[in-house]
C-alpha positions in Angstrom: 18.7 -23.3 -75.2 21.6 -25.5 -76.3 19.2 -27.7 -78.4 17.7 -24.6 -80.1 21.2 -23.3 -80.9 22.4 -26.8 -81.9 25.5 -26.6 -79.6 26.4 -28.5 -76.4 25.8 -27.2 -72.9 29.5 -27.6 -72.3 30.3 -25.2 -75.1 27.8 -22.6 -73.7 29.2 -22.9 -70.2 32.8 -22.6 -71.4 31.9 -19.6 -73.6 30.1 -18.0 -70.6 33.0 -18.7 -68.3 35.5 -17.2 -70.7 33.3 -14.1 -71.3 32.2 -13.4 -67.7 35.0 -15.0 -65.8 32.6 -17.2 -63.8 30.3 -20.1 -64.5 26.7 -19.6 -65.4 25.7 -21.0 -62.0 28.0 -18.6 -60.2 26.6 -15.6 -62.2 23.1 -16.7 -61.4 23.8 -17.0 -57.7 25.4 -13.5 -57.7 22.4 -12.1 -59.5 20.0 -13.6 -57.0 22.0 -12.4 -54.1 22.1 -8.9 -55.5 18.4 -9.1 -56.1 18.0 -10.1 -52.4 20.0 -7.1 -51.4 17.7 -4.8 -53.4 14.6 -6.4 -52.0 15.8 -6.1 -48.4 16.8 -2.4 -48.9 13.5 -1.5 -50.5 11.3 -3.3 -48.0 13.0 -4.4 -44.9 9.7 -5.1 -43.2 9.1 -8.2 -45.4 10.3 -11.5 -43.8 13.7 -12.6 -44.9 12.4 -16.1 -45.7 9.9 -14.7 -48.2 12.6 -12.5 -49.8 14.9 -15.5 -50.1 12.1 -17.4 -51.8 11.2 -14.5 -54.1 14.8 -14.3 -55.3 14.8 -18.0 -56.1 17.4 -18.8 -53.5 15.3 -21.3 -51.4 16.0 -24.9 -51.9 13.0 -26.8 -53.1 13.6 -29.8 -50.9 15.0 -28.2 -47.8 13.1 -26.5 -45.0 13.2 -22.7 -44.5 15.9 -22.9 -41.8 18.2 -24.9 -44.2 17.5 -22.4 -47.0 18.3 -19.5 -44.7 21.5 -21.1 -43.5 22.7 -21.9 -47.0 21.8 -18.4 -48.3 23.4 -16.8 -45.3 26.7 -18.6 -46.0 26.5 -17.6 -49.7 25.6 -14.0 -48.7 28.6 -13.8 -46.3 30.9 -15.1 -49.0 29.7 -12.6 -51.5 29.3 -9.5 -49.4 31.2 -10.1 -46.1 28.1 -9.5 -43.9 25.4 -11.9 -42.8 21.8 -11.6 -43.7 20.5 -10.5 -40.2 23.2 -7.8 -40.0 22.4 -6.5 -43.5 18.6 -6.6 -42.8 19.2 -4.5 -39.7 21.2 -2.0 -41.8 18.3 -1.8 -44.2 15.9 -1.1 -41.3 18.2 1.7 -40.1 18.5 3.1 -43.6 14.8 3.2 -44.0 14.4 4.9 -40.7 17.0 7.4 -41.7 15.2 8.1 -45.0 12.0 8.7 -43.1 13.7 10.9 -40.6 15.4 12.9 -43.4 12.1 13.4 -45.1 10.5 14.6 -41.9 13.5 16.8 -41.2 13.5 18.3 -44.6 9.8 19.0 -44.4 10.2 20.7 -41.0 13.3 22.5 -42.2 11.4 23.9 -45.1 8.8 25.1 -42.6 11.5 26.8 -40.5 13.1 28.2 -43.7 16.3 29.0 -41.9 18.3 26.0 -43.2 20.2 25.5 -40.0 21.0 22.1 -38.7 19.4 21.3 -35.3 21.6 20.9 -32.3 22.2 17.3 -31.4 21.2 15.8 -34.8 23.6 13.6 -36.5 25.3 14.8 -39.7 23.2 14.4 -42.9 25.8 12.0 -44.4 25.4 9.6 -41.4 21.7 9.6 -41.7 21.7 8.8 -45.4 24.2 6.1 -45.7 24.3 2.4 -44.9 27.1 0.0 -45.3 26.2 -0.8 -48.9 23.7 1.7 -50.3 23.8 5.5 -50.4 20.4 7.0 -50.3 19.9 10.0 -52.6 
């Protein structure tokens, strides 16, 4: 890109840093970590290693365990939660969405709109630590 524009890479990186408040590498890492969050929340049944690879976070020369460990450190630094814990939250959120869909279908059949005794509040079912489910 710098050759096409006729300016140095240093100039591009400096301009990016001034504009975004972070380096291009930091912004790319943040983008990839956010993409990983989205993938995990949409499909928590997919293996974490595959999701890491799909987001471009796996190192080309390191084995899967090293990629996971490195990504986990970056994930914790960015979001304050580790990958396994977040993955579990995504499973719980998906289960809550399915339960909510089943509950709303059966509530429509009952047509009385009352909450069942012993069921958790709707807000609890629909929220995870990071994402609110509509």
